[in-house]
N, CA, C and O atoms as CSV, one atom per row, in Angstrom:
chain,resi,resn,atom,element,x,y,z
A,1,MET,N,N,-76.586,-28.009,158.601
A,1,MET,CA,C,-78.074,-28.149,158.593
A,1,MET,C,C,-78.648,-26.767,158.146
A,1,MET,O,O,-78.146,-25.726,158.570
A,2,THR,N,N,-79.723,-26.770,157.268
A,2,THR,CA,C,-80.421,-25.578,156.841
A,2,THR,C,C,-81.733,-25.591,157.366
A,2,THR,O,O,-82.487,-26.521,157.082
A,3,LEU,N,N,-82.119,-24.588,158.159
A,3,LEU,CA,C,-83.455,-24.355,158.654
A,3,LEU,C,C,-84.404,-23.869,157.586
A,3,LEU,O,O,-84.230,-22.763,157.074
A,4,LYS,N,N,-85.390,-24.647,157.234
A,4,LYS,CA,C,-86.331,-24.161,156.145
A,4,LYS,C,C,-87.646,-23.744,156.734
A,4,LYS,O,O,-88.493,-23.280,155.971
A,5,GLU,N,N,-87.889,-23.857,157.950
A,5,GLU,CA,C,-89.053,-23.255,158.529
A,5,GLU,C,C,-88.783,-21.768,158.906
A,5,GLU,O,O,-87.655,-21.281,158.983
A,6,HIS,N,N,-90.000,-21.074,159.143
A,6,HIS,CA,C,-89.877,-19.578,159.592
A,6,HIS,C,C,-89.462,-19.702,160.996
A,6,HIS,O,O,-89.834,-20.649,161.689
A,7,ILE,N,N,-88.744,-18.820,161.405
A,7,ILE,CA,C,-88.451,-18.725,162.875
A,7,ILE,C,C,-89.421,-17.792,163.645
A,7,ILE,O,O,-90.074,-16.962,163.012
A,8,SER,N,N,-89.526,-17.894,164.878
A,8,SER,CA,C,-90.602,-17.194,165.544
A,8,SER,C,C,-90.008,-15.870,166.040
A,8,SER,O,O,-89.106,-15.814,166.876
A,9,ASP,N,N,-90.648,-14.687,165.392
A,9,ASP,CA,C,-90.192,-13.443,165.904
A,9,ASP,C,C,-90.688,-13.230,167.290
A,9,ASP,O,O,-90.078,-12.481,168.053
A,10,THR,N,N,-91.776,-13.862,167.649
A,10,THR,CA,C,-92.441,-13.774,168.926
A,10,THR,C,C,-91.438,-14.409,169.935
A,10,THR,O,O,-91.230,-13.782,170.973
A,11,ASP,N,N,-90.865,-15.466,169.753
A,11,ASP,CA,C,-89.961,-16.047,170.592
A,11,ASP,C,C,-88.772,-15.064,170.968
A,11,ASP,O,O,-88.357,-14.937,172.120
A,12,ILE,N,N,-88.282,-14.399,169.892
A,12,ILE,CA,C,-87.223,-13.519,169.989
A,12,ILE,C,C,-87.639,-12.327,170.781
A,12,ILE,O,O,-87.010,-11.962,171.774
A,13,LEU,N,N,-88.732,-11.706,170.323
A,13,LEU,CA,C,-89.369,-10.452,170.907
A,13,LEU,C,C,-89.615,-10.607,172.334
A,13,LEU,O,O,-89.345,-9.664,173.078
A,14,THR,N,N,-90.115,-11.731,172.819
A,14,THR,CA,C,-90.643,-11.859,174.151
A,14,THR,C,C,-89.604,-12.499,175.160
A,14,THR,O,O,-89.575,-12.149,176.340
A,15,CYS,N,N,-88.755,-13.452,174.635
A,15,CYS,CA,C,-87.700,-14.102,175.521
A,15,CYS,C,C,-86.437,-13.597,175.457
A,15,CYS,O,O,-85.591,-14.083,176.208
A,16,CYS,N,N,-86.095,-12.585,174.598
A,16,CYS,CA,C,-84.828,-12.058,174.579
A,16,CYS,C,C,-84.762,-10.656,174.924
A,16,CYS,O,O,-83.981,-9.890,174.359
A,17,VAL,N,N,-85.706,-10.234,176.002
A,17,VAL,CA,C,-85.812,-8.847,176.377
A,17,VAL,C,C,-84.520,-8.522,177.172
A,17,VAL,O,O,-83.931,-9.338,177.882
A,18,GLY,N,N,-84.175,-7.322,176.984
A,18,GLY,CA,C,-82.955,-6.728,177.734
A,18,GLY,C,C,-81.733,-6.851,177.029
A,18,GLY,O,O,-81.033,-5.858,176.830
A,19,LYS,N,N,-81.390,-8.055,176.606
A,19,LYS,CA,C,-80.156,-8.339,175.825
A,19,LYS,C,C,-80.380,-7.902,174.352
A,19,LYS,O,O,-79.568,-7.168,173.788
A,20,CYS,N,N,-81.488,-8.362,173.747
A,20,CYS,CA,C,-81.739,-8.023,172.401
A,20,CYS,C,C,-82.435,-6.750,172.170
A,20,CYS,O,O,-82.290,-6.192,171.083
A,21,GLY,N,N,-83.101,-6.288,172.989
A,21,GLY,CA,C,-83.896,-5.114,172.849
A,21,GLY,C,C,-84.937,-4.821,173.853
A,21,GLY,O,O,-84.833,-5.242,175.005
A,22,ASN,N,N,-85.993,-4.076,173.431
A,22,ASN,CA,C,-87.064,-3.576,174.455
A,22,ASN,C,C,-88.399,-4.028,173.834
A,22,ASN,O,O,-89.215,-3.189,173.450
A,23,GLY,N,N,-88.610,-5.264,173.741
A,23,GLY,CA,C,-89.936,-5.691,173.140
A,23,GLY,C,C,-90.295,-5.147,171.885
A,23,GLY,O,O,-89.467,-5.141,170.974
A,24,CYS,N,N,-91.488,-4.666,171.722
A,24,CYS,CA,C,-92.033,-4.023,170.587
A,24,CYS,C,C,-91.334,-2.696,170.173
A,24,CYS,O,O,-91.486,-2.210,169.052
A,25,LYS,N,N,-90.576,-2.151,171.118
A,25,LYS,CA,C,-89.921,-0.824,170.807
A,25,LYS,C,C,-88.524,-0.918,170.161
A,25,LYS,O,O,-87.757,0.044,170.183
A,26,GLY,N,N,-88.208,-2.093,169.585
A,26,GLY,CA,C,-87.008,-2.132,168.960
A,26,GLY,C,C,-85.843,-2.947,169.547
A,26,GLY,O,O,-85.899,-3.314,170.720
A,27,GLY,N,N,-84.854,-3.222,168.811
A,27,GLY,CA,C,-83.855,-4.087,169.453
A,27,GLY,C,C,-82.537,-4.058,168.624
A,27,GLY,O,O,-82.359,-3.222,167.738
A,28,ASP,N,N,-81.656,-4.976,168.941
A,28,ASP,CA,C,-80.380,-5.063,168.357
A,28,ASP,C,C,-80.268,-6.407,167.629
A,28,ASP,O,O,-80.364,-7.446,168.282
A,29,VAL,N,N,-80.052,-6.435,166.199
A,29,VAL,CA,C,-80.030,-7.626,165.372
A,29,VAL,C,C,-78.906,-8.481,165.769
A,29,VAL,O,O,-79.122,-9.693,165.768
A,30,LYS,N,N,-77.729,-8.057,166.113
A,30,LYS,CA,C,-76.557,-8.931,166.323
A,30,LYS,C,C,-76.853,-9.508,167.760
A,30,LYS,O,O,-76.543,-10.683,167.956
A,31,GLU,N,N,-77.353,-8.876,168.651
A,31,GLU,CA,C,-77.678,-9.538,169.923
A,31,GLU,C,C,-78.778,-10.541,169.693
A,31,GLU,O,O,-78.757,-11.592,170.333
A,32,ALA,N,N,-79.678,-10.307,168.880
A,32,ALA,CA,C,-80.791,-11.403,168.545
A,32,ALA,C,C,-80.142,-12.561,168.026
A,32,ALA,O,O,-80.479,-13.648,168.493
A,33,PHE,N,N,-79.202,-12.511,167.073
A,33,PHE,CA,C,-78.588,-13.655,166.491
A,33,PHE,C,C,-77.758,-14.352,167.504
A,33,PHE,O,O,-77.823,-15.578,167.602
A,34,ASP,N,N,-76.991,-13.651,168.254
A,34,ASP,CA,C,-76.254,-14.264,169.362
A,34,ASP,C,C,-77.129,-15.050,170.281
A,34,ASP,O,O,-76.800,-16.168,170.676
A,35,TRP,N,N,-78.223,-14.476,170.614
A,35,TRP,CA,C,-79.177,-15.186,171.479
A,35,TRP,C,C,-79.682,-16.475,170.900
A,35,TRP,O,O,-79.793,-17.502,171.569
A,36,ILE,N,N,-79.987,-16.375,169.603
A,36,ILE,CA,C,-80.516,-17.544,168.822
A,36,ILE,C,C,-79.347,-18.619,168.964
A,36,ILE,O,O,-79.632,-19.735,169.398
A,37,ILE,N,N,-78.188,-18.342,168.648
A,37,ILE,CA,C,-77.210,-19.331,168.665
A,37,ILE,C,C,-77.025,-19.891,170.109
A,37,ILE,O,O,-76.780,-21.082,170.299
A,38,GLU,N,N,-77.148,-19.017,171.083
A,38,GLU,CA,C,-77.006,-19.577,172.528
A,38,GLU,C,C,-78.137,-20.403,173.024
A,38,GLU,O,O,-77.991,-21.453,173.650
A,39,HIS,N,N,-79.320,-19.842,172.693
A,39,HIS,CA,C,-80.702,-20.389,173.294
A,39,HIS,C,C,-81.509,-21.171,172.353
A,39,HIS,O,O,-82.294,-22.035,172.743
A,40,GLY,N,N,-81.324,-20.876,171.103
A,40,GLY,CA,C,-82.154,-21.429,169.998
A,40,GLY,C,C,-83.403,-20.588,169.862
A,40,GLY,O,O,-83.615,-19.687,170.674
A,41,VAL,N,N,-84.258,-20.849,168.846
A,41,VAL,CA,C,-85.351,-20.095,168.488
A,41,VAL,C,C,-86.404,-21.209,167.976
A,41,VAL,O,O,-86.003,-22.153,167.296
A,42,CYS,N,N,-87.649,-21.079,168.294
A,42,CYS,CA,C,-88.652,-22.007,167.856
A,42,CYS,C,C,-89.222,-21.678,166.474
A,42,CYS,O,O,-88.795,-20.667,165.915
A,43,THR,N,N,-90.101,-22.398,165.896
A,43,THR,CA,C,-90.731,-22.175,164.577
A,43,THR,C,C,-91.864,-21.122,164.777
A,43,THR,O,O,-92.487,-21.066,165.837
A,44,GLY,N,N,-92.103,-20.322,163.770
A,44,GLY,CA,C,-93.145,-19.347,164.005
A,44,GLY,C,C,-93.788,-19.143,162.622
A,44,GLY,O,O,-93.351,-19.730,161.632
A,45,GLY,N,N,-94.763,-18.357,162.573
A,45,GLY,CA,C,-95.524,-17.996,161.326
A,45,GLY,C,C,-96.519,-16.871,161.483
A,45,GLY,O,O,-96.516,-16.084,162.429
A,46,ARG,N,N,-97.435,-16.863,160.396
A,46,ARG,CA,C,-98.379,-15.762,160.486
A,46,ARG,C,C,-99.423,-15.853,161.671
A,46,ARG,O,O,-99.541,-16.884,162.334
A,47,TYR,N,N,-100.096,-14.835,161.875
A,47,TYR,CA,C,-101.128,-14.754,162.877
A,47,TYR,C,C,-102.121,-16.020,162.774
A,47,TYR,O,O,-102.671,-16.310,161.711
A,48,LYS,N,N,-102.295,-16.709,163.899
A,48,LYS,CA,C,-103.237,-17.903,164.009
A,48,LYS,C,C,-102.712,-19.119,163.036
A,48,LYS,O,O,-103.481,-20.068,162.884
A,49,GLU,N,N,-101.487,-19.137,162.396
A,49,GLU,CA,C,-101.019,-20.182,161.789
A,49,GLU,C,C,-100.908,-21.336,162.695
A,49,GLU,O,O,-100.496,-21.215,163.848
A,50,LYS,N,N,-101.308,-22.552,162.131
A,50,LYS,CA,C,-101.436,-23.747,163.002
A,50,LYS,C,C,-100.134,-24.727,163.062
A,50,LYS,O,O,-99.878,-25.320,164.110
A,51,ASN,N,N,-99.423,-24.859,162.046
A,51,ASN,CA,C,-98.290,-25.854,162.028
A,51,ASN,C,C,-96.896,-25.319,162.551
A,51,ASN,O,O,-95.835,-25.746,162.098
A,52,VAL,N,N,-96.971,-24.414,163.473
A,52,VAL,CA,C,-95.765,-23.762,163.891
A,52,VAL,C,C,-95.898,-23.654,165.541
A,52,VAL,O,O,-96.989,-23.681,166.110
A,53,CYS,N,N,-94.799,-23.545,166.132
A,53,CYS,CA,C,-94.739,-23.628,167.671
A,53,CYS,C,C,-95.420,-22.206,168.146
A,53,CYS,O,O,-96.387,-22.224,168.908
A,54,LYS,N,N,-94.902,-21.058,167.688
A,54,LYS,CA,C,-95.428,-19.775,168.150
A,54,LYS,C,C,-95.755,-18.976,167.061
A,54,LYS,O,O,-94.831,-18.344,166.548
A,55,PRO,N,N,-96.899,-18.868,166.589
A,55,PRO,CA,C,-97.275,-17.895,165.439
A,55,PRO,C,C,-97.254,-16.354,165.961
A,55,PRO,O,O,-97.190,-16.044,167.150
A,56,TYR,N,N,-97.312,-15.524,164.970
A,56,TYR,CA,C,-97.281,-14.179,165.298
A,56,TYR,C,C,-98.438,-13.813,166.253
A,56,TYR,O,O,-99.557,-14.213,165.932
A,57,PRO,N,N,-98.302,-13.121,167.355
A,57,PRO,CA,C,-99.482,-12.880,168.173
A,57,PRO,C,C,-100.445,-11.822,167.896
A,57,PRO,O,O,-101.542,-11.785,168.453
A,58,PHE,N,N,-100.044,-10.945,167.029
A,58,PHE,CA,C,-100.942,-9.784,166.662
A,58,PHE,C,C,-101.685,-9.840,165.434
A,58,PHE,O,O,-101.104,-10.107,164.382
A,59,TYR,N,N,-102.982,-9.600,165.476
A,59,TYR,CA,C,-103.744,-9.559,164.239
A,59,TYR,C,C,-103.386,-8.462,163.364
A,59,TYR,O,O,-102.982,-7.389,163.814
A,60,PRO,N,N,-103.543,-8.733,161.933
A,60,PRO,CA,C,-103.148,-7.733,160.921
A,60,PRO,C,C,-104.084,-6.600,161.113
A,60,PRO,O,O,-105.284,-6.744,161.347
A,61,CYS,N,N,-103.453,-5.437,160.998
A,61,CYS,CA,C,-104.327,-4.171,161.138
A,61,CYS,C,C,-103.672,-3.030,160.224
A,61,CYS,O,O,-102.551,-3.134,159.727
A,62,ASN,N,N,-104.404,-2.078,160.090
A,62,ASN,CA,C,-104.020,-0.860,159.208
A,62,ASN,C,C,-103.491,0.199,160.142
A,62,ASN,O,O,-104.203,0.997,160.753
A,63,LEU,N,N,-102.138,0.131,160.198
A,63,LEU,CA,C,-101.389,0.981,161.223
A,63,LEU,C,C,-101.613,2.487,160.707
A,63,LEU,O,O,-101.846,3.328,161.575
A,64,HIS,N,N,-101.565,2.864,159.462
A,64,HIS,CA,C,-101.415,4.196,159.033
A,64,HIS,C,C,-102.838,4.805,158.658
A,64,HIS,O,O,-102.953,5.964,158.260
A,65,GLY,N,N,-103.914,3.932,158.817
A,65,GLY,CA,C,-105.179,4.539,158.697
A,65,GLY,C,C,-105.607,4.796,157.198
A,65,GLY,O,O,-106.711,5.301,156.995
A,66,ASN,N,N,-104.873,4.508,156.257
A,66,ASN,CA,C,-105.259,4.736,154.823
A,66,ASN,C,C,-105.476,3.668,154.040
A,66,ASN,O,O,-105.572,3.830,152.824
A,67,GLY,N,N,-105.582,2.479,154.582
A,67,GLY,CA,C,-105.840,1.280,153.748
A,67,GLY,C,C,-107.393,0.750,153.980
A,67,GLY,O,O,-108.086,1.165,154.909
A,68,THR,N,N,-107.797,-0.125,153.106
A,68,THR,CA,C,-109.086,-0.694,153.241
A,68,THR,C,C,-109.177,-2.195,153.437
A,68,THR,O,O,-110.266,-2.767,153.490
A,69,TYR,N,N,-107.998,-2.834,153.546
A,69,TYR,CA,C,-108.050,-4.241,153.544
A,69,TYR,C,C,-108.177,-4.750,154.993
A,69,TYR,O,O,-108.939,-5.673,155.282
A,70,TYR,N,N,-107.412,-4.121,155.881
A,70,TYR,CA,C,-107.379,-4.480,157.357
A,70,TYR,C,C,-108.205,-3.291,158.083
A,70,TYR,O,O,-108.372,-2.173,157.597
A,71,GLY,N,N,-108.638,-3.687,159.200
A,71,GLY,CA,C,-109.342,-2.710,160.182
A,71,GLY,C,C,-108.222,-2.027,160.965
A,71,GLY,O,O,-107.057,-2.406,160.852
A,72,PRO,N,N,-108.569,-1.062,161.725
A,72,PRO,CA,C,-107.662,-0.181,162.365
A,72,PRO,C,C,-106.836,-1.023,163.625
A,72,PRO,O,O,-107.305,-1.970,164.257
A,73,CYS,N,N,-105.694,-0.507,163.777
A,73,CYS,CA,C,-104.928,-1.158,164.935
A,73,CYS,C,C,-105.423,-0.532,166.215
A,73,CYS,O,O,-106.100,0.497,166.215
A,74,PRO,N,N,-105.065,-1.182,167.306
A,74,PRO,CA,C,-105.421,-0.653,168.535
A,74,PRO,C,C,-104.948,0.793,168.791
A,74,PRO,O,O,-103.826,1.129,168.409
A,75,GLU,N,N,-105.754,1.650,169.417
A,75,GLU,CA,C,-105.243,3.003,169.486
A,75,GLU,C,C,-103.946,3.157,170.255
A,75,GLU,O,O,-103.096,3.970,169.892
A,76,ASP,N,N,-103.794,2.399,171.289
A,76,ASP,CA,C,-102.532,2.441,172.020
A,76,ASP,C,C,-101.491,1.397,171.599
A,76,ASP,O,O,-100.536,1.113,172.322
A,77,GLY,N,N,-101.708,0.846,170.422
A,77,GLY,CA,C,-100.695,-0.112,169.929
A,77,GLY,C,C,-100.905,-1.387,170.623
A,77,GLY,O,O,-101.822,-1.547,171.428
A,78,PHE,N,N,-99.948,-2.407,170.273
A,78,PHE,CA,C,-99.936,-3.776,170.979
A,78,PHE,C,C,-98.835,-3.760,171.965
A,78,PHE,O,O,-97.757,-3.203,171.760
A,79,SER,N,N,-99.167,-4.423,173.092
A,79,SER,CA,C,-98.132,-4.660,174.145
A,79,SER,C,C,-97.444,-5.970,173.798
A,79,SER,O,O,-98.077,-6.878,173.259
A,80,ALA,N,N,-96.224,-6.073,174.086
A,80,ALA,CA,C,-95.383,-7.338,173.944
A,80,ALA,C,C,-96.013,-8.319,174.917
A,80,ALA,O,O,-96.297,-8.011,176.075
A,81,PRO,N,N,-96.218,-9.531,174.380
A,81,PRO,CA,C,-96.633,-10.680,175.189
A,81,PRO,C,C,-95.534,-11.069,176.157
A,81,PRO,O,O,-94.403,-10.633,175.947
A,82,LYS,N,N,-95.771,-11.866,177.221
A,82,LYS,CA,C,-94.715,-12.402,178.028
A,82,LYS,C,C,-94.000,-13.572,177.452
A,82,LYS,O,O,-94.581,-14.218,176.580
A,83,CYS,N,N,-92.909,-13.893,177.804
A,83,CYS,CA,C,-92.072,-14.990,177.304
A,83,CYS,C,C,-92.868,-16.247,177.886
A,83,CYS,O,O,-93.040,-16.395,179.096
A,84,ARG,N,N,-93.309,-17.083,176.980
A,84,ARG,CA,C,-93.850,-18.396,177.279
A,84,ARG,C,C,-92.932,-19.496,176.659
A,84,ARG,O,O,-92.644,-19.468,175.463
A,85,LYS,N,N,-92.493,-20.436,177.481
A,85,LYS,CA,C,-91.573,-21.419,176.960
A,85,LYS,C,C,-92.436,-22.673,176.636
A,85,LYS,O,O,-92.100,-23.765,177.093
A,86,THR,N,N,-93.465,-22.547,175.909
A,86,THR,CA,C,-94.364,-23.540,175.447
A,86,THR,C,C,-94.785,-23.192,174.008
A,86,THR,O,O,-94.727,-22.045,173.565
A,87,CYS,N,N,-95.229,-24.299,173.279
A,87,CYS,CA,C,-95.673,-24.016,171.940
A,87,CYS,C,C,-97.345,-24.048,172.128
A,87,CYS,O,O,-97.908,-24.426,173.155
A,88,GLN,N,N,-97.995,-23.583,170.946
A,88,GLN,CA,C,-99.428,-23.579,171.078
A,88,GLN,C,C,-99.883,-24.952,171.207
A,88,GLN,O,O,-99.198,-25.912,170.853
A,89,LEU,N,N,-101.094,-25.043,171.740
A,89,LEU,CA,C,-101.626,-26.366,172.231
A,89,LEU,C,C,-101.782,-27.332,171.102
A,89,LEU,O,O,-101.569,-28.515,171.367
A,90,THR,N,N,-102.131,-26.997,169.843
A,90,THR,CA,C,-102.235,-27.851,168.804
A,90,THR,C,C,-101.048,-28.371,168.106
A,90,THR,O,O,-101.094,-29.276,167.273
A,91,TYR,N,N,-99.906,-27.712,168.512
A,91,TYR,CA,C,-98.646,-28.115,167.901
A,91,TYR,C,C,-98.146,-29.369,168.556
A,91,TYR,O,O,-98.158,-29.420,169.785
A,92,PRO,N,N,-97.673,-30.469,167.795
A,92,PRO,CA,C,-97.370,-31.788,168.388
A,92,PRO,C,C,-95.865,-31.878,168.877
A,92,PRO,O,O,-95.412,-32.972,169.214
A,93,VAL,N,N,-95.077,-30.716,168.917
A,93,VAL,CA,C,-93.655,-30.816,169.293
A,93,VAL,C,C,-93.556,-29.850,170.457
A,93,VAL,O,O,-94.195,-28.798,170.500
A,94,THR,N,N,-92.714,-30.267,171.406
A,94,THR,CA,C,-92.423,-29.425,172.665
A,94,THR,C,C,-91.644,-28.201,172.256
A,94,THR,O,O,-90.964,-28.162,171.231
A,95,TYR,N,N,-91.768,-27.251,173.069
A,95,TYR,CA,C,-91.009,-25.945,172.833
A,95,TYR,C,C,-89.530,-26.330,172.776
A,95,TYR,O,O,-88.878,-25.934,171.809
A,96,GLU,N,N,-88.942,-27.067,173.725
A,96,GLU,CA,C,-87.544,-27.368,173.691
A,96,GLU,C,C,-87.108,-28.155,172.529
A,96,GLU,O,O,-86.044,-27.865,171.981
A,97,ASN,N,N,-87.839,-29.129,172.103
A,97,ASN,CA,C,-87.539,-29.954,170.908
A,97,ASN,C,C,-87.714,-29.142,169.550
A,97,ASN,O,O,-87.202,-29.527,168.499
A,98,ASP,N,N,-88.386,-28.128,169.645
A,98,ASP,CA,C,-88.747,-27.229,168.379
A,98,ASP,C,C,-87.556,-26.312,168.051
A,98,ASP,O,O,-87.281,-25.948,166.908
A,99,LYS,N,N,-86.864,-25.966,169.178
A,99,LYS,CA,C,-85.900,-24.875,169.021
A,99,LYS,C,C,-84.774,-25.253,168.275
A,99,LYS,O,O,-84.359,-26.409,168.360
A,100,GLN,N,N,-84.173,-24.343,167.481
A,100,GLN,CA,C,-83.066,-24.487,166.469
A,100,GLN,C,C,-82.012,-23.442,166.857
A,100,GLN,O,O,-82.346,-22.302,167.181
A,101,LYS,N,N,-80.825,-23.818,166.821
A,101,LYS,CA,C,-79.665,-22.864,167.189
A,101,LYS,C,C,-78.923,-22.571,165.857
A,101,LYS,O,O,-78.152,-21.613,165.790
A,102,GLU,N,N,-79.140,-23.356,164.834
A,102,GLU,CA,C,-78.606,-23.029,163.588
A,102,GLU,C,C,-79.544,-22.508,162.484
A,102,GLU,O,O,-80.401,-23.223,161.964
A,103,ILE,N,N,-79.333,-21.232,162.161
A,103,ILE,CA,C,-80.295,-20.675,161.197
A,103,ILE,C,C,-79.472,-20.240,159.978
A,103,ILE,O,O,-80.031,-19.732,159.006
């Protein structure tokens, strides 16, 4: 089987803490792939995207202060959200049924 949807970076970032890494402060790619194969990962997409389980949680911002398209990022950066084993309310599939272990 080939997964054609985008996987949720948010699911990995928030639910594989400790084994895969340290939230927004980096992680280990091999451990993340091992976690996906063991636990599965749900679909994801851009900020506020509707037809996915867990879209990216952070709004686009201008991290380096020299762009004109996006506004500034929060001064203290973003905090990693907590692991939530649910999809966004408008998504018609449950979190467990959305998860894929083969990518």
